[in-house]
N, C-alpha and C positions, 0 to 999 in steps of 0.2 A: 352165738349161744341161743338162737331161737329154735323152738321145737313145739310141737303140739303135745308132747308127752311131758306131763308135769313132773314126773319122777326124774326124767332126764334133765329137766330144767333146774330142779332143786339140788341134784347130786353135787354139782360143783361147789355149792355153798357148804354142804356137809363135808365134802372132801377137804376143802380149804381149811375149815375150822379144825377138823381132825388133824391135819398136818401141822397146823399152828400149835395145837395143844400137845402134840407129840414131838415137836421140834424137828420135823422132817423137812427136807428141801421142798421149796415151793416155786411155782412159776410166777411171773410178774402178776398175772391176773389173780392167782391164788393169794398173793400177798395183799393186793388191793381188797379182795373179798374179806380176808381175815382181819385186816385193819378196820373195815367197816363193822364186822361182827364184834370185834373187840370194843368198839365204841357203842355197841348196843347190848349191854349185859342182860337185858330182858330176854334175849334170844339164845343165850348160851345153853341153858338147860334143854331147850327144845332141840338144838343142833347136836347136842350130845346124845340124843336118842333118835338115831336116824330113821328107824321104822315109823315112829310116831310122826316125825317131821315129813316124811315122804307121803304118808297116808292122810294126814289131817287136812280138813277144809277150813277155810275162814270166810264164810259167807258174809257179804257186806251187811246184810240185814241183822246180823248178830253184833254189829258194832266193833268187831275185832279187826285189827290190821294183819294182813297176811305178811309175815316177816320176809318171805322170799320176794314178794312184790316190792316191799319197802326197801330192802337191800338192793334189789335190781334197779329201782329208781335212783338210789344213790350212785350206783355204778354208771348208769346212763348219764346222769348229770355231770359226773366227773369226766366222762368221755366227751360230752358236749363242750365242756370247758377246755379240755385238751386240744380239741380240733376247732374251737371257736365256731361251732355250728349250732344254731344259725349265727351268722356274723353279728357280733355285738354281745353274744351270750357270755363270753368270758369276762368282758368288762362289767356287765350287769351282776354276774356272780361275785366278782371282786368287790364291787360296791356293797352288795348285800353282806358279804363276809365282814367287811370293814364296819358296816353299820350295826350288825348284830354282835360282832366280836367273836363269832364262832362259826366255823365252816359247816358243822352239822346243823346248827340252827338255820343258817342260810339255806342249806339244801332242803330242809324240811319246809321252808317257805316256798322254795322253788317247786317242790313236789305238787303243791296246790295248783300252781300255774300250769305245770306240765300235765297234770291229770286232766285239767280242764281242756287243754289243747288236744290231748289224745281223745278225750270223750267227744269233743266237737268233730274231730276228724272221723271218728267211727260213725257218729250219728249222721254226718253229712256225706259220708263215703268220699272224702277228699283228703289230700295230703294235709298234715298238720300245718297250721297257719303260723309261720315264724314271726311275722309282724305282731300278731295277737299275743303270742307267747312273750315277746319282748315288752309289749305294752303292759301285760300283766305283771311282769317283773318290775317294771318301772313304777307302776301303781303300788305294788307291794313295798318297794323301797321308799316311796313317798309317804306311805302310811305307817312306817315303823316309828314308834315313839309318839304317835298321836294319841 
């Protein structure tokens, strides 16, 4: 699903939501995407206006979250869980889900760690540090409820 063309990257989200809303058959990936969108009602109106969704920018300096990036992080996290990559990620995810009582809340916490790992990787021009990611997840787990 990687591309330099942002319209091409956003289109699967729009298509999946459209298919879900119109009760058309979906692929397994489209079902995963539509389930995530269903859990994020704040994005429904945007995704129902494809031209706006495809054209809009969400610059970080404006303090808005890019919904496509956000949903993409959810998909990535779920894929990482499915394949337990890095090793131990699935267990950390399960512990965070149990402690928060909600998979989406756990994934939102994981996004902070994953964002940090990806930022460091880009900054240092190195592969993401799996050990640092898992350490961040364990620290997050330890800090819940403090």
